[in-house]
Phi, psi and omega in degrees: 000144180224131177241144179244129176227141180292139174223179174073229190260016178259143186265317198279159174232147176249165181289157188289153188249127180245140187295329183269016181227033186238126188265149179279136179273170174247152186259123187229137168271122186248118185290156182264128179298336183283322181286330173299334176289347185276135186285151183277146179267179188306137185264005175301136180286120175238136173240115184259158178232138177287150195271012179266115181251154175278162178309313184282015179092346182286146173292126184281338185240003168090173172270136186241144174247101187281158165261100191292342189260028184223156176065035181286146182257130194275318178192180183279154173207185184243125173292168176314307190294314180299319185292315179296321176294321186296315179297314182296319184290317179293322184278344183079015176284153173275165193284340178269358174314131025261024174266159195287323184204178179301318185292325178296323173294321175297318177289329175288332174295313183291305189299326176286331182277331198246325181245146174280179181297320177300307182299317176304312178299318176305307178305312178294344182254012178284140184307319180292330169293318194278314182282325184255315178297314185047053178281170180281355176247128185255353175211177181295328180293310174298323173302310178297324182285342169280324178300321180287352174280348180292140174299146181226176180281198177310141177300145170280140168225154178246134178231118184277136178241127178262129182256110174272129176265184178257007183250138187257147176276189191302330181270007182078011177267129180311129173293144167235159182214129178271131168230162188244139181242105181262127186210157175244151177291113180299334180290320186294318185292332174292314179299320177304317186288306189293334184258009185281119186279354171284347174265011190300319182283349192251005196240143167235158185239351183219157169284158175202162177256138182253147173221157180269355182222152181298335184279355184067046186255325189251105184275158175229143179233122184221280187275170181299329186283351173266354186268188192268328197294316182297315180297325176289316176297323179306318181293350169272000176241166183301155173304131176089349186292145182252132181266130167257092186284121185279132176240113179260160184206129176218144191200115176284136186227147182271139181268312187285153176242144172068325179211158177088163181224045179278136183217158177224161180229082184294144164241121187248155190217136166217178174239153181286348179300324182286133180302149181292336171298316178288328176296322178301333186278105187293325185289339184286339183062029177285348175239119192251161176263127186252351183178162176245119177280159175296133181242033182286167185271350187043057182284005176285346182251152172289166186294336177281334181261346186305312185297315182293323176302313176303319184295311182295325176295323174297308180298322178296313177297319174302322178302314179292317183299319191253014178307310177303347180280343189287312170290333180284328183284332180289310192257340184079156182228130170289133191225142165283129183259174187286352176264011179073019182251141174272132175228163186262109186252134172248112184274114189230139182296118187250310186230142179237125180249111189204159173279173186301324173291321180298317178303322176294317171305311181297316187280002181058030180245154175299156178280356171265017175236168176275131179286350183253332184227176186260017179303143179293152189312315192267006181240015181291340183267011194265344184072025174278154172268150177219179185290138174285153171300147177239128186297326185291317180293320179299314178297325174291321179292325176289317180296327178289317176294335179286329186272003170095010171285172176229074176299141175290339179287334171305318180276321182291336179257004172069040188272161171254164191268067178246100201277343181231075182295150184294336181270006188290328185253005182281125186286147163066023184233147180239100189296329189283328174287332180303329181294121179260160180310134182252094183295323190284311186271330191272323191247304185286310187277322191280282191290321179280304190279312182291336183241300189297312182288334168292320174299317179284331179287323179299328177278311185284315182110149185285319177295321176288323187292321183293323184292327179291320175295319174303322192271357180296124183292160189282152181211142183301119181080008179262125172298123175259116178281091182288339179253010186084190175256358179285336183279347179283126180255330175244123185255134171230171181292347171283325170296327178293318178301314184297319173301320180296330177314324188234000191298315180296313176293328178299317186275347179296122184094347182263341180229157176311157183299314172301321170294323174301322175299310179306311182292322182289321178298322177286330174289321173305313178303305181308315188287317177294329174298320191281350185299136182271354170226127181246155174232171176302328182294315185287333174291322176290323174291329173303303181302322177294321182291329172291328179286326179300306178303314182295338179285335190237005182292342181293346178293337170290336178276328176304313188279002183061034177272318184229131173286319182208177183222038167278071182249128183296322176297328181285328178292327182306327180299338187286345179268350192299313182300306181304315187293319179298316181293330174289313197234006177104185184297148190286340180303336181282351185225031181284143182281003171291335178294301186303318176303325178284324181292336177305320178295315178291314187261357176225303181298307182298324183283328177295313181310319186283349187269183174261017182068000176239136187049043191295335187292320178296322179287318179299317179301316179292311173306306175304319180298325177285332174289318176296314179303314175300318184292316183299326179286329168301317178294326173300308178304317177298318175300327182289312182297344181265350187302317181293332175293313183295330182287348181256010185267355172086189185293156175278149182287140169230180183297335186289103178277345184267060182286346180267009178278128182261004173275358182283147178289125188277348173258017175288145181296141181283147176274317175054047180262131178287125177251333180290137183285166186308324182274107193305159182292325182289336178268349186289153174269117178270335177232142180299137177233153181240128180234129170238166190296147172293330182242121177303142177280343173223090179278159171053055172278145178269161180298328176290324177296316180292321182297321185268316181286323181267344185074024179272072189296322182254043183300299183300317168312308181295321183286322172306313182293328178295312175306308182303330184271323189255339171228075183292348182259355172293128180258356181266134179262121177303142180226165173311338189271346180285158181235145181228148178276115181249142185250159175287312182202172173239135181268134181236116179249117189245153176311158174285151170256107190295346178284336185242335192200148178257358176256150171301147182271130177239113181246157175236131175245113191259148173205086184233134183285172177298139165251126182279149178297137184217109191056231178286344179288118183280007181081182185211129178294164171290149184222108173234101190288158166267148184217148171280126182250132176245165185280348173211159184303138170270127174263358185216183183287163181290134188241344176199163183267357180291136172084359175242160179216149174278148184209150171262126182276119176263322187216137174248114186211177175230160180281144178299164182293332173306342188258010169099188179277105178225105192282338182277130179289153184241158173217138175267123188237170169233117186290162164241160179302157172302169187290126170269173181298152180295149171302127184307307182289325182271341186058026176260136183290157181233147179223162167209172190296144175265137180232155176223123174057050176059016179237154178299140182272112194244152174205165175242138182229170172279143185293329176286000166274354171285133180269319179186161165293158170221174191229130176239148182242123182301143172283120196254346181065195181300320176224156187284147178292135183290341177283341195281136182223157176309316188282341189233014182304319190284343178275309190287310181294149176240342175236147186215155172264132171282123185263104183282350179268011189295332172193171185294334180290323189288317183293328183273356177295115174315133188074347170275293175277173179276130186283165174294326175286314183298331184277335186287333173259021195294326187286339187266349179246039181245174183247119175268129173292136174305327187285340177228069181297155187282312188066006181232134174287144166275120187247136181205143167240023176292131182292346186288348177276351187293331179289332172282324177301298183301334175296307183305311187297316182296314177295338186279337175291326178290326180293319179294318182293332170300315178299322181301318185290323178292315182296316184301314176294324172297329173291314184297323189261009178309314183294315187293325182290327185290317186282325182259349178249313189285327192264342186266162169302135181297144174209190179301320187293311182309304180308309179303317183299313182294317181300313185298314181298318177293321191281342180300325180287340175293310177292333178294311178304303185306314187285323177290331188270328187253340177254354188214213216240045178282296179217162173290129185227156177283158182291326183299316184290324175299318179294320179295315174302314174310314183280346178277323172297316180297317180299326178295316183295321182290321174303315175296323179294315179299313181299319177288331168296321174298316178298311186302317181296321180286331173289317182286333171302311178300310182293336175256035165064038180058034185293130185287321177301314181298317172296327171297311178308309181290315181299322175299308174300318190292314178298323184292308180300318187280334174293313177305314177300320177295324179287325180283333172304309184291332175291319180302324171056052181284139180231142181262151185217129186281137175237135177248095180254115174055038177089349172271123179273137179215136171254114187254137181269134181248107189276131190287321187203098186295329179290328164292317175298320178293325176301314174306312180299320177294319180297321170294327173288327180288325182294318180293320181297322180299307176306314186294314175306309184303312182290330177295319178298325174290316193289322173302308174305322184278337172301319174302313183293324177295324181288330173285331178261008189300319182298305186288319181264353180070042184282145185241178171303315182312314179299322170295322173300315180301321180296319179300317176296317186279331173276001178055033174295318180295325179297310180289337177285324174291320169309314182289321182295320177301315179293321177295327179288325179298324185299340178295332180302320192274359177295134189296340176288334176266317181302318189258003180267192175292102187288355179254023188273169189284325178303306181294324173310309179298311177310305186295320181298316177296328175294322181297323173286321178289330174292322180283327178286329176297312187291303196256358175242290186297323174302304173301322180291332174295315178298317173301320178300326183292312186300316178304311178304316179285332174293320176300318183301313183287320174290324177239104190259006186278148190294327177302320181293311185291330171300315190285336186275309189208335185271126181236064174235162183294318172254121192267130174225129190249130170227132178270359179288158184281135175251023183280000000 
């Protein structure tokens, strides 16, 4: 039994309330009579566009399709500030009243914010304060009396709730405990928020749909008013009604430090009308405290009943706290809004921000179940979607349980016996959908730190992981874990985010490839979840990243790192896309804000009390703080009035302001479209700023060369001057001096996807400072930057056209070179971006050299686009020489870190795109030591291009087989005559092996590449290696045949034989080594019920080198055969008149010298090299053009090996058969031997 009684300034008392005797009410929407009389605006569909543009001409806020039947203004009104100003004008008061003047007000403001009551009293009693300052208040009491005269927010009230337990005292009387509920009227708090004039430019009153294009095809989700919930809820309300989406947050926190167990349970509230950027600002007070829930121990209950009693007490107190919202949300209340218009507002609970235990408490569910859906307790790690919980069915189940029934749904749904949830009577709300993503506890601390980091540490080892963090190169603003991560004792969300910025590159080489894919997928999910603006593409990428994790997570079980994935926080990630679609980007609902508000509204307030009966003292202290804040905000508003008066009309959704056909008496929408940052204040172009006074003036060339490492400074400067100052006649020398700067500041326009504020980057170039005395010194710092070939006027939009360089020196030209105002920088180039590393998908670069020296240049500072970060390739273990300060000097190869910030991650070609991510699992490198043994299963329609591509290519494979079989039929007679009826030799064996091996690649390609049967990854890999081994064997056999043919053509020359064998062995050994290094692996995929074995190429660069080497061998054979043919052409020309030679003889020479055979080999190899060109390799590999090219190559390769190869062997056999049958010199001269002195041998040269 719980009884509640009013205390404080509340007069009425209520009857006792028992948890078990309250019926759940039903929710009905009641239209307002006042609203029905308002005429409806024009119903024509309009798409308007905000007038704040990006630099490239694209809209920064998108195209808007408003909902015109919402947010109507009824009439004009006065805000709280306007009423205060009118009162002061009527009474003749000064704006800073009740204080004497502005200076006294400033002192009062400082005292309230910084000093407690005792310190304030001491300060005011100081003789210097009383004699010189002469303020109107002489002690703390008189000071507080003046503060209490200031207007403040809604009043605080205390309601005492009596809790009767099930534990008896020594007399057998049930124990009871009185707890206090301190609260403010939430309806008054809504009026305070929606009517604050300071939020005028940050408030909207009606929903709209945002699009990235004028056609309305590419939807954008950012603020709550651009998401689905507001628009759908609006349909249940009368026309013109205004919704105030209530955002609640509650979290129990500890107040005492070092000793004691004092705690508080604050409840915070905001409204979705206010922009999320403003809500995230704790200093803006757009999120207010509406109450302190009881945080007692409930010792009046036995230990087994105490937990459930605490749950019921929470819901009872929350129902008391939120009771005013029931009628207001159902019927609406007229409120004066920030634009001085009165609207009919319905405050409706929309979102609830809480961590997982608090979500379970609010949803009345057990903590081993999901508070949002009905997934079973043992299926939370499967990544499956389940049916969402339904409020009505949940209330019905709880009601039946309360009546003594035992409904199956109660246990199946994991409910607790809380018979009267506080949300039961709140209109138009669904508490289960209201739970928003918790980035801090679910993602950063939960899945990343508590699980992913732990898994990777178990694989890598704590010492190796610490060494990798220690060796991470510096970057402006990046935290360096100098002692590793094992030494960190106090973790916050900031540390978690800092680790994520380098985690993927740090793991590369240290963990198996599929573990790296798991890590990459979680980091990708984290970065996508943190975006402030979403499109359908980013939401798809978010979901795909989670799918990649679930497709590869079994590797952790194979490594015995994890037994199961039944992790509650991991399951919560499956709801992120739906929550963002309903309520907007997740950054507007992060639990980091309540954690921050605990300091202002709980911990500081507790420290200001005397620690006894602290709740009342905390409420009074907060009321005074709020009063001072409101008066300061009022004075700021007063000072801005002249500016506000000249700003013109407020923007609305109605873009057709010049239309005369609109109904003039339609209520106004007055929905703000301009972003919080005014257009005049926005950074529209990228600016590069250096200090007015150089940090190191008049530096010598010798100093620049040694301290800054600018070894080719003069040479690079001379090249720069010749290009940019062609008329300059002065040659820089060792005696010139230059002004050198520490860093350059790059200020770039905001990237709306990740931030609303301009980005400010630093690119540093500072030499080492040696330790001196107590000064520990400072290591050298030469940052990396992305350099463009032309100045960038806007933010980076793609990695195309930019290149990485290390900035060594930032300087300006001396006066002797003339007036040159642009600052310069000496840089050292890195190579262009190489293809991404398959498992990590991170691009690779290395230092660029020229003539065994670093490739350096002098550029303009404004050619720097932004700083960037490189991570050294550390391999399986960190090089002992590698340190944070020397990483760029010791390492030779690097990964380009696209996770260094959100802007870089969202840059095309920087972060992973959704299309690239959808095929991520099939383009990774699996280590042979940790095979998967499990197929990747997916029904994602995005796989259909790959399936269609394989089907298309399989047709070409069938066509190639038809060509081979048809040619074998044509040459059957020659085969019987030259193979089976002749004496066996090396050529006979080669011919039979080639014919036999044809069926091996046919079987392998059909069983591992297409749709015959389901096969394991290991068997896929075996068949792939069998296929590859067959190709290698065939290539070797054809090489032997070519050597034999060329050896015969050159009259059995020993030198020629040695030359050919040497080249052949060198090429094939090198190719064999590179094939082993490339480590290609096959993996079984089951895509939409279709079995596919996909090949993952370990290193396309090595594969292309293999083809190039083979092409070199074939070109050599072609050249040698052409030389023989040319010599015979000359002989035919000389003997043409006497012998009657014809064109047919010339063609016969080409056939007999095998020029056409060798030319076909070379042509196919050259065509194969086009596959490795960047235009094809990095384009859409499933396009029709690429499919035709690959299919044609498949036919040509098969024809080369199994048609031309056997025909070449038959021709060699035919030649030797003729030599044996016709051994006279003239015959052999006319047939094949083309040398001045003829030597015929009947011995076998096979």
